[in-house]
mmCIF file of the N, C-alpha and C atoms, coordinates in Angstrom:
data_MODEL
# 
_entry.id   MODEL 
# 
loop_
_atom_site.group_PDB 
_atom_site.id 
_atom_site.type_symbol 
_atom_site.label_atom_id 
_atom_site.label_alt_id 
_atom_site.label_comp_id 
_atom_site.label_asym_id 
_atom_site.label_entity_id 
_atom_site.label_seq_id 
_atom_site.pdbx_PDB_ins_code 
_atom_site.Cartn_x 
_atom_site.Cartn_y 
_atom_site.Cartn_z 
_atom_site.occupancy 
_atom_site.B_iso_or_equiv 
_atom_site.pdbx_formal_charge 
_atom_site.auth_seq_id 
_atom_site.auth_comp_id 
_atom_site.auth_asym_id 
_atom_site.auth_atom_id 
_atom_site.pdbx_PDB_model_num 
ATOM 1   N N  . MET A 1 1  ? -63.394 274.922 -151.397 1.00 0.00 ? 1  MET A N  1 
ATOM 2   C CA . MET A 1 1  ? -63.771 274.238 -150.173 1.00 0.00 ? 1  MET A CA 1 
ATOM 3   C C  . MET A 1 1  ? -63.232 272.820 -150.189 1.00 0.00 ? 1  MET A C  1 
ATOM 4   N N  . PRO A 1 2  ? -62.684 272.362 -149.081 1.00 0.00 ? 2  PRO A N  1 
ATOM 5   C CA . PRO A 1 2  ? -62.161 270.996 -149.063 1.00 0.00 ? 2  PRO A CA 1 
ATOM 6   C C  . PRO A 1 2  ? -63.290 269.971 -149.074 1.00 0.00 ? 2  PRO A C  1 
ATOM 7   N N  . ASP A 1 3  ? -63.006 268.869 -149.694 1.00 0.00 ? 3  ASP A N  1 
ATOM 8   C CA . ASP A 1 3  ? -63.982 267.783 -149.770 1.00 0.00 ? 3  ASP A CA 1 
ATOM 9   C C  . ASP A 1 3  ? -63.797 266.873 -148.556 1.00 0.00 ? 3  ASP A C  1 
ATOM 10  N N  . HIS A 1 4  ? -64.787 266.850 -147.690 1.00 0.00 ? 4  HIS A N  1 
ATOM 11  C CA . HIS A 1 4  ? -64.690 266.051 -146.465 1.00 0.00 ? 4  HIS A CA 1 
ATOM 12  C C  . HIS A 1 4  ? -65.438 264.739 -146.620 1.00 0.00 ? 4  HIS A C  1 
ATOM 13  N N  . ASN A 1 5  ? -64.836 263.703 -146.106 1.00 0.00 ? 5  ASN A N  1 
ATOM 14  C CA . ASN A 1 5  ? -65.483 262.406 -146.078 1.00 0.00 ? 5  ASN A CA 1 
ATOM 15  C C  . ASN A 1 5  ? -65.986 262.188 -144.655 1.00 0.00 ? 5  ASN A C  1 
ATOM 16  N N  . LEU A 1 6  ? -67.280 262.373 -144.438 1.00 0.00 ? 6  LEU A N  1 
ATOM 17  C CA . LEU A 1 6  ? -67.842 262.291 -143.095 1.00 0.00 ? 6  LEU A CA 1 
ATOM 18  C C  . LEU A 1 6  ? -67.735 260.892 -142.511 1.00 0.00 ? 6  LEU A C  1 
ATOM 19  N N  . THR A 1 7  ? -67.797 259.885 -143.348 1.00 0.00 ? 7  THR A N  1 
ATOM 20  C CA . THR A 1 7  ? -67.710 258.524 -142.840 1.00 0.00 ? 7  THR A CA 1 
ATOM 21  C C  . THR A 1 7  ? -66.343 258.267 -142.213 1.00 0.00 ? 7  THR A C  1 
ATOM 22  N N  . ALA A 1 8  ? -65.295 258.758 -142.831 1.00 0.00 ? 8  ALA A N  1 
ATOM 23  C CA . ALA A 1 8  ? -63.950 258.574 -142.285 1.00 0.00 ? 8  ALA A CA 1 
ATOM 24  C C  . ALA A 1 8  ? -63.787 259.345 -140.981 1.00 0.00 ? 8  ALA A C  1 
ATOM 25  N N  . GLU A 1 9  ? -64.383 260.543 -140.905 1.00 0.00 ? 9  GLU A N  1 
ATOM 26  C CA . GLU A 1 9  ? -64.298 261.332 -139.676 1.00 0.00 ? 9  GLU A CA 1 
ATOM 27  C C  . GLU A 1 9  ? -65.024 260.646 -138.529 1.00 0.00 ? 9  GLU A C  1 
ATOM 28  N N  . VAL A 1 10 ? -66.191 260.089 -138.816 1.00 0.00 ? 10 VAL A N  1 
ATOM 29  C CA . VAL A 1 10 ? -66.958 259.389 -137.782 1.00 0.00 ? 10 VAL A CA 1 
ATOM 30  C C  . VAL A 1 10 ? -66.205 258.146 -137.329 1.00 0.00 ? 10 VAL A C  1 
ATOM 31  N N  . ALA A 1 11 ? -65.619 257.409 -138.254 1.00 0.00 ? 11 ALA A N  1 
ATOM 32  C CA . ALA A 1 11 ? -64.864 256.206 -137.900 1.00 0.00 ? 11 ALA A CA 1 
ATOM 33  C C  . ALA A 1 11 ? -63.652 256.561 -137.052 1.00 0.00 ? 11 ALA A C  1 
ATOM 34  N N  . ALA A 1 12 ? -62.978 257.661 -137.384 1.00 0.00 ? 12 ALA A N  1 
ATOM 35  C CA . ALA A 1 12 ? -61.819 258.078 -136.599 1.00 0.00 ? 12 ALA A CA 1 
ATOM 36  C C  . ALA A 1 12 ? -62.239 258.507 -135.202 1.00 0.00 ? 12 ALA A C  1 
ATOM 37  N N  . ALA A 1 13 ? -63.370 259.181 -135.094 1.00 0.00 ? 13 ALA A N  1 
ATOM 38  C CA . ALA A 1 13 ? -63.854 259.620 -133.783 1.00 0.00 ? 13 ALA A CA 1 
ATOM 39  C C  . ALA A 1 13 ? -64.247 258.428 -132.925 1.00 0.00 ? 13 ALA A C  1 
ATOM 40  N N  . GLU A 1 14 ? -64.854 257.415 -133.527 1.00 0.00 ? 14 GLU A N  1 
ATOM 41  C CA . GLU A 1 14 ? -65.260 256.232 -132.769 1.00 0.00 ? 14 GLU A CA 1 
ATOM 42  C C  . GLU A 1 14 ? -64.053 255.423 -132.312 1.00 0.00 ? 14 GLU A C  1 
ATOM 43  N N  . SER A 1 15 ? -63.014 255.369 -133.127 1.00 0.00 ? 15 SER A N  1 
ATOM 44  C CA . SER A 1 15 ? -61.853 254.567 -132.751 1.00 0.00 ? 15 SER A CA 1 
ATOM 45  C C  . SER A 1 15 ? -61.051 255.223 -131.630 1.00 0.00 ? 15 SER A C  1 
ATOM 46  N N  . SER A 1 16 ? -61.133 256.550 -131.501 1.00 0.00 ? 16 SER A N  1 
ATOM 47  C CA . SER A 1 16 ? -60.383 257.233 -130.452 1.00 0.00 ? 16 SER A CA 1 
ATOM 48  C C  . SER A 1 16 ? -61.249 257.517 -129.228 1.00 0.00 ? 16 SER A C  1 
ATOM 49  N N  . ALA A 1 17 ? -62.416 256.899 -129.157 1.00 0.00 ? 17 ALA A N  1 
ATOM 50  C CA . ALA A 1 17 ? -63.313 257.133 -128.026 1.00 0.00 ? 17 ALA A CA 1 
ATOM 51  C C  . ALA A 1 17 ? -62.719 256.556 -126.747 1.00 0.00 ? 17 ALA A C  1 
ATOM 52  N N  . VAL A 1 18 ? -63.031 257.186 -125.649 1.00 0.00 ? 18 VAL A N  1 
ATOM 53  C CA . VAL A 1 18 ? -62.554 256.734 -124.341 1.00 0.00 ? 18 VAL A CA 1 
ATOM 54  C C  . VAL A 1 18 ? -63.283 255.443 -123.988 1.00 0.00 ? 18 VAL A C  1 
ATOM 55  N N  . PRO A 1 19 ? -62.577 254.422 -123.489 1.00 0.00 ? 19 PRO A N  1 
ATOM 56  C CA . PRO A 1 19 ? -63.258 253.175 -123.133 1.00 0.00 ? 19 PRO A CA 1 
ATOM 57  C C  . PRO A 1 19 ? -64.247 253.388 -121.997 1.00 0.00 ? 19 PRO A C  1 
ATOM 58  N N  . LYS A 1 20 ? -65.316 252.615 -122.017 1.00 0.00 ? 20 LYS A N  1 
ATOM 59  C CA . LYS A 1 20 ? -66.337 252.726 -120.981 1.00 0.00 ? 20 LYS A CA 1 
ATOM 60  C C  . LYS A 1 20 ? -65.803 252.203 -119.653 1.00 0.00 ? 20 LYS A C  1 
ATOM 61  N N  . PRO A 1 21 ? -66.301 252.740 -118.543 1.00 0.00 ? 21 PRO A N  1 
ATOM 62  C CA . PRO A 1 21 ? -65.828 252.269 -117.238 1.00 0.00 ? 21 PRO A CA 1 
ATOM 63  C C  . PRO A 1 21 ? -66.149 250.796 -117.027 1.00 0.00 ? 21 PRO A C  1 
ATOM 64  N N  . ALA A 1 22 ? -65.339 250.171 -116.195 1.00 0.00 ? 22 ALA A N  1 
ATOM 65  C CA . ALA A 1 22 ? -65.554 248.760 -115.881 1.00 0.00 ? 22 ALA A CA 1 
ATOM 66  C C  . ALA A 1 22 ? -66.847 248.598 -115.096 1.00 0.00 ? 22 ALA A C  1 
ATOM 67  N N  . LYS A 1 23 ? -67.426 247.436 -115.200 1.00 0.00 ? 23 LYS A N  1 
ATOM 68  C CA . LYS A 1 23 ? -68.631 247.151 -114.422 1.00 0.00 ? 23 LYS A CA 1 
ATOM 69  C C  . LYS A 1 23 ? -68.271 247.124 -112.948 1.00 0.00 ? 23 LYS A C  1 
ATOM 70  N N  . TYR A 1 24 ? -69.009 247.840 -112.164 1.00 0.00 ? 24 TYR A N  1 
ATOM 71  C CA . TYR A 1 24 ? -68.763 247.845 -110.733 1.00 0.00 ? 24 TYR A CA 1 
ATOM 72  C C  . TYR A 1 24 ? -70.093 247.841 -110.006 1.00 0.00 ? 24 TYR A C  1 
ATOM 73  N N  . PRO A 1 25 ? -70.112 247.350 -108.795 1.00 0.00 ? 25 PRO A N  1 
ATOM 74  C CA . PRO A 1 25 ? -71.364 247.284 -108.055 1.00 0.00 ? 25 PRO A CA 1 
ATOM 75  C C  . PRO A 1 25 ? -71.895 248.672 -107.738 1.00 0.00 ? 25 PRO A C  1 
ATOM 76  N N  . GLU A 1 26 ? -73.180 248.743 -107.492 1.00 0.00 ? 26 GLU A N  1 
ATOM 77  C CA . GLU A 1 26 ? -73.820 250.020 -107.172 1.00 0.00 ? 26 GLU A CA 1 
ATOM 78  C C  . GLU A 1 26 ? -73.237 250.620 -105.898 1.00 0.00 ? 26 GLU A C  1 
ATOM 79  N N  . HIS A 1 27 ? -72.952 249.770 -104.921 1.00 0.00 ? 27 HIS A N  1 
ATOM 80  C CA . HIS A 1 27 ? -72.428 250.250 -103.643 1.00 0.00 ? 27 HIS A CA 1 
ATOM 81  C C  . HIS A 1 27 ? -71.243 249.375 -103.247 1.00 0.00 ? 27 HIS A C  1 
ATOM 82  N N  . LEU A 1 28 ? -70.121 249.999 -102.975 1.00 0.00 ? 28 LEU A N  1 
ATOM 83  C CA . LEU A 1 28 ? -68.942 249.263 -102.513 1.00 0.00 ? 28 LEU A CA 1 
ATOM 84  C C  . LEU A 1 28 ? -69.022 249.126 -101.001 1.00 0.00 ? 28 LEU A C  1 
ATOM 85  N N  . ASP A 1 29 ? -69.099 247.883 -100.526 1.00 0.00 ? 29 ASP A N  1 
ATOM 86  C CA . ASP A 1 29 ? -69.249 247.629 -99.103  1.00 0.00 ? 29 ASP A CA 1 
ATOM 87  C C  . ASP A 1 29 ? -67.981 246.979 -98.564  1.00 0.00 ? 29 ASP A C  1 
ATOM 88  N N  . TYR A 1 30 ? -67.550 247.390 -97.392  1.00 0.00 ? 30 TYR A N  1 
ATOM 89  C CA . TYR A 1 30 ? -66.312 246.856 -96.817  1.00 0.00 ? 30 TYR A CA 1 
ATOM 90  C C  . TYR A 1 30 ? -66.459 245.400 -96.395  1.00 0.00 ? 30 TYR A C  1 
ATOM 91  N N  . LYS A 1 31 ? -67.678 244.879 -96.311  1.00 0.00 ? 31 LYS A N  1 
ATOM 92  C CA . LYS A 1 31 ? -67.888 243.482 -95.922  1.00 0.00 ? 31 LYS A CA 1 
ATOM 93  C C  . LYS A 1 31 ? -67.920 242.535 -97.119  1.00 0.00 ? 31 LYS A C  1 
ATOM 94  N N  . ASP A 1 32 ? -67.892 243.063 -98.324  1.00 0.00 ? 32 ASP A N  1 
ATOM 95  C CA . ASP A 1 32 ? -67.957 242.251 -99.542  1.00 0.00 ? 32 ASP A CA 1 
ATOM 96  C C  . ASP A 1 32 ? -66.538 241.955 -100.029 1.00 0.00 ? 32 ASP A C  1 
ATOM 97  N N  . MET A 1 33 ? -65.963 240.876 -99.537  1.00 0.00 ? 33 MET A N  1 
ATOM 98  C CA . MET A 1 33 ? -64.563 240.560 -99.808  1.00 0.00 ? 33 MET A CA 1 
ATOM 99  C C  . MET A 1 33 ? -64.307 240.209 -101.274 1.00 0.00 ? 33 MET A C  1 
ATOM 100 N N  . GLU A 1 34 ? -65.222 239.498 -101.919 1.00 0.00 ? 34 GLU A N  1 
ATOM 101 C CA . GLU A 1 34 ? -65.005 239.084 -103.304 1.00 0.00 ? 34 GLU A CA 1 
ATOM 102 C C  . GLU A 1 34 ? -64.910 240.294 -104.224 1.00 0.00 ? 34 GLU A C  1 
ATOM 103 N N  . THR A 1 35 ? -65.773 241.272 -104.011 1.00 0.00 ? 35 THR A N  1 
ATOM 104 C CA . THR A 1 35 ? -65.754 242.465 -104.851 1.00 0.00 ? 35 THR A CA 1 
ATOM 105 C C  . THR A 1 35 ? -64.492 243.280 -104.612 1.00 0.00 ? 35 THR A C  1 
ATOM 106 N N  . LEU A 1 36 ? -64.131 243.472 -103.358 1.00 0.00 ? 36 LEU A N  1 
ATOM 107 C CA . LEU A 1 36 ? -62.940 244.268 -103.051 1.00 0.00 ? 36 LEU A CA 1 
ATOM 108 C C  . LEU A 1 36 ? -61.672 243.584 -103.543 1.00 0.00 ? 36 LEU A C  1 
ATOM 109 N N  . ALA A 1 37 ? -61.633 242.265 -103.478 1.00 0.00 ? 37 ALA A N  1 
ATOM 110 C CA . ALA A 1 37 ? -60.441 241.531 -103.912 1.00 0.00 ? 37 ALA A CA 1 
ATOM 111 C C  . ALA A 1 37 ? -60.203 241.676 -105.415 1.00 0.00 ? 37 ALA A C  1 
ATOM 112 N N  . ARG A 1 38 ? -61.256 241.925 -106.194 1.00 0.00 ? 38 ARG A N  1 
ATOM 113 C CA . ARG A 1 38 ? -61.099 242.127 -107.637 1.00 0.00 ? 38 ARG A CA 1 
ATOM 114 C C  . ARG A 1 38 ? -60.280 243.373 -107.950 1.00 0.00 ? 38 ARG A C  1 
ATOM 115 N N  . PHE A 1 39 ? -60.276 244.337 -107.044 1.00 0.00 ? 39 PHE A N  1 
ATOM 116 C CA . PHE A 1 39 ? -59.606 245.612 -107.288 1.00 0.00 ? 39 PHE A CA 1 
ATOM 117 C C  . PHE A 1 39 ? -58.286 245.722 -106.532 1.00 0.00 ? 39 PHE A C  1 
ATOM 118 N N  . MET A 1 40 ? -57.731 244.571 -106.124 1.00 0.00 ? 40 MET A N  1 
ATOM 119 C CA . MET A 1 40 ? -56.434 244.537 -105.452 1.00 0.00 ? 40 MET A CA 1 
ATOM 120 C C  . MET A 1 40 ? -55.528 243.584 -106.221 1.00 0.00 ? 40 MET A C  1 
ATOM 121 N N  . ASN A 1 41 ? -54.223 243.849 -106.194 1.00 0.00 ? 41 ASN A N  1 
ATOM 122 C CA . ASN A 1 41 ? -53.302 242.943 -106.871 1.00 0.00 ? 41 ASN A CA 1 
ATOM 123 C C  . ASN A 1 41 ? -52.886 241.826 -105.915 1.00 0.00 ? 41 ASN A C  1 
ATOM 124 N N  . SER A 1 42 ? -51.984 240.962 -106.368 1.00 0.00 ? 42 SER A N  1 
ATOM 125 C CA . SER A 1 42 ? -51.617 239.791 -105.567 1.00 0.00 ? 42 SER A CA 1 
ATOM 126 C C  . SER A 1 42 ? -50.883 240.157 -104.281 1.00 0.00 ? 42 SER A C  1 
ATOM 127 N N  . GLN A 1 43 ? -50.244 241.335 -104.246 1.00 0.00 ? 43 GLN A N  1 
ATOM 128 C CA . GLN A 1 43 ? -49.566 241.772 -103.025 1.00 0.00 ? 43 GLN A CA 1 
ATOM 129 C C  . GLN A 1 43 ? -50.514 242.459 -102.047 1.00 0.00 ? 43 GLN A C  1 
ATOM 130 N N  . GLY A 1 44 ? -51.741 242.700 -102.444 1.00 0.00 ? 44 GLY A N  1 
ATOM 131 C CA . GLY A 1 44 ? -52.707 243.349 -101.568 1.00 0.00 ? 44 GLY A CA 1 
ATOM 132 C C  . GLY A 1 44 ? -52.811 244.844 -101.758 1.00 0.00 ? 44 GLY A C  1 
ATOM 133 N N  . ASN A 1 45 ? -52.149 245.388 -102.787 1.00 0.00 ? 45 ASN A N  1 
ATOM 134 C CA . ASN A 1 45 ? -52.226 246.820 -103.055 1.00 0.00 ? 45 ASN A CA 1 
ATOM 135 C C  . ASN A 1 45 ? -53.493 247.152 -103.833 1.00 0.00 ? 45 ASN A C  1 
ATOM 136 N N  . ILE A 1 46 ? -54.009 248.349 -103.622 1.00 0.00 ? 46 ILE A N  1 
ATOM 137 C CA . ILE A 1 46 ? -55.175 248.810 -104.364 1.00 0.00 ? 46 ILE A CA 1 
ATOM 138 C C  . ILE A 1 46 ? -54.724 249.171 -105.776 1.00 0.00 ? 46 ILE A C  1 
ATOM 139 N N  . GLN A 1 47 ? -55.466 248.697 -106.780 1.00 0.00 ? 47 GLN A N  1 
ATOM 140 C CA . GLN A 1 47 ? -55.121 249.009 -108.160 1.00 0.00 ? 47 GLN A CA 1 
ATOM 141 C C  . GLN A 1 47 ? -55.467 250.461 -108.467 1.00 0.00 ? 47 GLN A C  1 
ATOM 142 N N  . GLY A 1 48 ? -54.754 251.039 -109.412 1.00 0.00 ? 48 GLY A N  1 
ATOM 143 C CA . GLY A 1 48 ? -54.944 252.431 -109.772 1.00 0.00 ? 48 GLY A CA 1 
ATOM 144 C C  . GLY A 1 48 ? -56.172 252.663 -110.637 1.00 0.00 ? 48 GLY A C  1 
ATOM 145 N N  . ARG A 1 49 ? -56.471 253.937 -110.859 1.00 0.00 ? 49 ARG A N  1 
ATOM 146 C CA . ARG A 1 49 ? -57.647 254.313 -111.640 1.00 0.00 ? 49 ARG A CA 1 
ATOM 147 C C  . ARG A 1 49 ? -57.553 253.865 -113.087 1.00 0.00 ? 49 ARG A C  1 
ATOM 148 N N  . LYS A 1 50 ? -56.360 253.855 -113.654 1.00 0.00 ? 50 LYS A N  1 
ATOM 149 C CA . LYS A 1 50 ? -56.211 253.415 -115.040 1.00 0.00 ? 50 LYS A CA 1 
ATOM 150 C C  . LYS A 1 50 ? -56.553 251.940 -115.180 1.00 0.00 ? 50 LYS A C  1 
ATOM 151 N N  . ARG A 1 51 ? -56.276 251.182 -114.156 1.00 0.00 ? 51 ARG A N  1 
ATOM 152 C CA . ARG A 1 51 ? -56.536 249.744 -114.180 1.00 0.00 ? 51 ARG A CA 1 
ATOM 153 C C  . ARG A 1 51 ? -58.004 249.434 -113.904 1.00 0.00 ? 51 ARG A C  1 
ATOM 154 N N  . THR A 1 52 ? -58.608 250.159 -112.952 1.00 0.00 ? 52 THR A N  1 
ATOM 155 C CA . THR A 1 52 ? -59.992 249.884 -112.574 1.00 0.00 ? 52 THR A CA 1 
ATOM 156 C C  . THR A 1 52 ? -60.996 250.609 -113.449 1.00 0.00 ? 52 THR A C  1 
ATOM 157 N N  . ASN A 1 53 ? -60.550 251.639 -114.178 1.00 0.00 ? 53 ASN A N  1 
ATOM 158 C CA . ASN A 1 53 ? -61.427 252.480 -115.000 1.00 0.00 ? 53 ASN A CA 1 
ATOM 159 C C  . ASN A 1 53 ? -62.498 253.177 -114.174 1.00 0.00 ? 53 ASN A C  1 
ATOM 160 N N  . PHE A 1 54 ? -62.202 253.473 -112.926 1.00 0.00 ? 54 PHE A N  1 
ATOM 161 C CA . PHE A 1 54 ? -63.123 254.213 -112.071 1.00 0.00 ? 54 PHE A CA 1 
ATOM 162 C C  . PHE A 1 54 ? -62.842 255.701 -112.196 1.00 0.00 ? 54 PHE A C  1 
ATOM 163 N N  . ASN A 1 55 ? -63.886 256.503 -111.983 1.00 0.00 ? 55 ASN A N  1 
ATOM 164 C CA . ASN A 1 55 ? -63.657 257.938 -111.898 1.00 0.00 ? 55 ASN A CA 1 
ATOM 165 C C  . ASN A 1 55 ? -63.143 258.253 -110.496 1.00 0.00 ? 55 ASN A C  1 
ATOM 166 N N  . THR A 1 56 ? -62.857 259.512 -110.227 1.00 0.00 ? 56 THR A N  1 
ATOM 167 C CA . THR A 1 56 ? -62.250 259.891 -108.951 1.00 0.00 ? 56 THR A CA 1 
ATOM 168 C C  . THR A 1 56 ? -63.146 259.537 -107.773 1.00 0.00 ? 56 THR A C  1 
ATOM 169 N N  . GLN A 1 57 ? -64.421 259.808 -107.910 1.00 0.00 ? 57 GLN A N  1 
ATOM 170 C CA . GLN A 1 57 ? -65.356 259.548 -106.811 1.00 0.00 ? 57 GLN A CA 1 
ATOM 171 C C  . GLN A 1 57 ? -65.441 258.056 -106.491 1.00 0.00 ? 57 GLN A C  1 
ATOM 172 N N  . ARG A 1 58 ? -65.535 257.212 -107.507 1.00 0.00 ? 58 ARG A N  1 
ATOM 173 C CA . ARG A 1 58 ? -65.629 255.768 -107.284 1.00 0.00 ? 58 ARG A CA 1 
ATOM 174 C C  . ARG A 1 58 ? -64.311 255.208 -106.735 1.00 0.00 ? 58 ARG A C  1 
ATOM 175 N N  . GLN A 1 59 ? -63.175 255.757 -107.197 1.00 0.00 ? 59 GLN A N  1 
ATOM 176 C CA . GLN A 1 59 ? -61.882 255.282 -106.706 1.00 0.00 ? 59 GLN A CA 1 
ATOM 177 C C  . GLN A 1 59 ? -61.716 255.619 -105.226 1.00 0.00 ? 59 GLN A C  1 
ATOM 178 N N  . LYS A 1 60 ? -62.176 256.800 -104.813 1.00 0.00 ? 60 LYS A N  1 
ATOM 179 C CA . LYS A 1 60 ? -62.099 257.169 -103.398 1.00 0.00 ? 60 LYS A CA 1 
ATOM 180 C C  . LYS A 1 60 ? -63.000 256.280 -102.556 1.00 0.00 ? 60 LYS A C  1 
ATOM 181 N N  . ALA A 1 61 ? -64.183 255.933 -103.086 1.00 0.00 ? 61 ALA A N  1 
ATOM 182 C CA . ALA A 1 61 ? -65.080 255.034 -102.363 1.00 0.00 ? 61 ALA A CA 1 
ATOM 183 C C  . ALA A 1 61 ? -64.455 253.645 -102.235 1.00 0.00 ? 61 ALA A C  1 
ATOM 184 N N  . LEU A 1 62 ? -63.777 253.193 -103.283 1.00 0.00 ? 62 LEU A N  1 
ATOM 185 C CA . LEU A 1 62 ? -63.080 251.902 -103.240 1.00 0.00 ? 62 LEU A CA 1 
ATOM 186 C C  . LEU A 1 62 ? -61.974 251.933 -102.198 1.00 0.00 ? 62 LEU A C  1 
ATOM 187 N N  . LYS A 1 63 ? -61.184 253.002 -102.198 1.00 0.00 ? 63 LYS A N  1 
ATOM 188 C CA . LYS A 1 63 ? -60.090 253.142 -101.230 1.00 0.00 ? 63 LYS A CA 1 
ATOM 189 C C  . LYS A 1 63 ? -60.629 253.112 -99.804  1.00 0.00 ? 63 LYS A C  1 
ATOM 190 N N  . LEU A 1 64 ? -61.708 253.822 -99.555  1.00 0.00 ? 64 LEU A N  1 
ATOM 191 C CA . LEU A 1 64 ? -62.289 253.877 -98.220  1.00 0.00 ? 64 LEU A CA 1 
ATOM 192 C C  . LEU A 1 64 ? -62.813 252.505 -97.794  1.00 0.00 ? 64 LEU A C  1 
ATOM 193 N N  . ALA A 1 65 ? -63.480 251.791 -98.709  1.00 0.00 ? 65 ALA A N  1 
ATOM 194 C CA . ALA A 1 65 ? -64.016 250.469 -98.383  1.00 0.00 ? 65 ALA A CA 1 
ATOM 195 C C  . ALA A 1 65 ? -62.889 249.482 -98.075  1.00 0.00 ? 65 ALA A C  1 
ATOM 196 N N  . ILE A 1 66 ? -61.808 249.521 -98.849  1.00 0.00 ? 66 ILE A N  1 
ATOM 197 C CA . ILE A 1 66 ? -60.690 248.607 -98.611  1.00 0.00 ? 66 ILE A CA 1 
ATOM 198 C C  . ILE A 1 66 ? -59.999 248.942 -97.297  1.00 0.00 ? 66 ILE A C  1 
ATOM 199 N N  . LYS A 1 67 ? -59.823 250.224 -97.010  1.00 0.00 ? 67 LYS A N  1 
ATOM 200 C CA . LYS A 1 67 ? -59.181 250.605 -95.751  1.00 0.00 ? 67 LYS A CA 1 
ATOM 201 C C  . LYS A 1 67 ? -60.042 250.221 -94.553  1.00 0.00 ? 67 LYS A C  1 
ATOM 202 N N  . ARG A 1 68 ? -61.353 250.354 -94.669  1.00 0.00 ? 68 ARG A N  1 
ATOM 203 C CA . ARG A 1 68 ? -62.238 249.923 -93.578  1.00 0.00 ? 68 ARG A CA 1 
ATOM 204 C C  . ARG A 1 68 ? -62.151 248.417 -93.381  1.00 0.00 ? 68 ARG A C  1 
ATOM 205 N N  . ALA A 1 69 ? -62.120 247.670 -94.484  1.00 0.00 ? 69 ALA A N  1 
ATOM 206 C CA . ALA A 1 69 ? -62.018 246.213 -94.391  1.00 0.00 ? 69 ALA A CA 1 
ATOM 207 C C  . ALA A 1 69 ? -60.694 245.794 -93.759  1.00 0.00 ? 69 ALA A C  1 
ATOM 208 N N  . ARG A 1 70 ? -59.634 246.524 -94.042  1.00 0.00 ? 70 ARG A N  1 
ATOM 209 C CA . ARG A 1 70 ? -58.337 246.214 -93.436  1.00 0.00 ? 70 ARG A CA 1 
ATOM 210 C C  . ARG A 1 70 ? -58.358 246.474 -91.934  1.00 0.00 ? 70 ARG A C  1 
ATOM 211 N N  . HIS A 1 71 ? -58.952 247.566 -91.516  1.00 0.00 ? 71 HIS A N  1 
ATOM 212 C CA . HIS A 1 71 ? -58.988 247.885 -90.090  1.00 0.00 ? 71 HIS A CA 1 
ATOM 213 C C  . HIS A 1 71 ? -59.913 246.948 -89.314  1.00 0.00 ? 71 HIS A C  1 
ATOM 214 N N  . MET A 1 72 ? -60.914 246.393 -89.986  1.00 0.00 ? 72 MET A N  1 
ATOM 215 C CA . MET A 1 72 ? -61.802 245.426 -89.346  1.00 0.00 ? 72 MET A CA 1 
ATOM 216 C C  . MET A 1 72 ? -61.254 244.006 -89.460  1.00 0.00 ? 72 MET A C  1 
ATOM 217 N N  . ALA A 1 73 ? -60.073 243.845 -90.051  1.00 0.00 ? 73 ALA A N  1 
ATOM 218 C CA . ALA A 1 73 ? -59.377 242.562 -90.216  1.00 0.00 ? 73 ALA A CA 1 
ATOM 219 C C  . ALA A 1 73 ? -60.103 241.621 -91.171  1.00 0.00 ? 73 ALA A C  1 
ATOM 220 N N  . PHE A 1 74 ? -60.875 242.170 -92.118  1.00 0.00 ? 74 PHE A N  1 
ATOM 221 C CA . PHE A 1 74 ? -61.468 241.351 -93.170  1.00 0.00 ? 74 PHE A CA 1 
ATOM 222 C C  . PHE A 1 74 ? -60.464 241.115 -94.296  1.00 0.00 ? 74 PHE A C  1 
ATOM 223 N N  . LEU A 1 75 ? -59.581 242.085 -94.509  1.00 0.00 ? 75 LEU A N  1 
ATOM 224 C CA . LEU A 1 75 ? -58.539 241.981 -95.528  1.00 0.00 ? 75 LEU A CA 1 
ATOM 225 C C  . LEU A 1 75 ? -57.180 242.189 -94.870  1.00 0.00 ? 75 LEU A C  1 
ATOM 226 N N  . PRO A 1 76 ? -56.147 241.541 -95.392  1.00 0.00 ? 76 PRO A N  1 
ATOM 227 C CA . PRO A 1 76 ? -54.810 241.779 -94.829  1.00 0.00 ? 76 PRO A CA 1 
ATOM 228 C C  . PRO A 1 76 ? -54.257 243.116 -95.313  1.00 0.00 ? 76 PRO A C  1 
ATOM 229 N N  . PHE A 1 77 ? -53.358 243.681 -94.525  1.00 0.00 ? 77 PHE A N  1 
ATOM 230 C CA . PHE A 1 77 ? -52.647 244.866 -94.971  1.00 0.00 ? 77 PHE A CA 1 
ATOM 231 C C  . PHE A 1 77 ? -51.647 244.454 -96.041  1.00 0.00 ? 77 PHE A C  1 
ATOM 232 N N  . VAL A 1 78 ? -51.024 245.392 -96.707  1.00 0.00 ? 78 VAL A N  1 
ATOM 233 C CA . VAL A 1 78 ? -50.086 245.107 -97.793  1.00 0.00 ? 78 VAL A CA 1 
ATOM 234 C C  . VAL A 1 78 ? -48.963 244.222 -97.277  1.00 0.00 ? 78 VAL A C  1 
ATOM 235 N N  . GLY A 1 79 ? -48.649 243.200 -98.058  1.00 0.00 ? 79 GLY A N  1 
ATOM 236 C CA . GLY A 1 79 ? -47.529 242.362 -97.654  1.00 0.00 ? 79 GLY A CA 1 
ATOM 237 C C  . GLY A 1 79 ? -47.762 240.901 -97.825  1.00 0.00 ? 79 GLY A C  1 
# 
């Protein structure tokens, strides 16, 4: 039987753990410009999921809030 070092296995598992999601508000509102601006780059594009660490559901909610804010003229369109 092979001799296993459980401490090394646990350390390896912890080091390869997926990073925790970024802190985000409970509800993304299209009227909250400061929060929405955190998830946009300097050109006004929405940042991707890898950058925001949001899951699919939260990223879609972010996209919808930013698009609503753009149509209400709270945020500029890309450019």
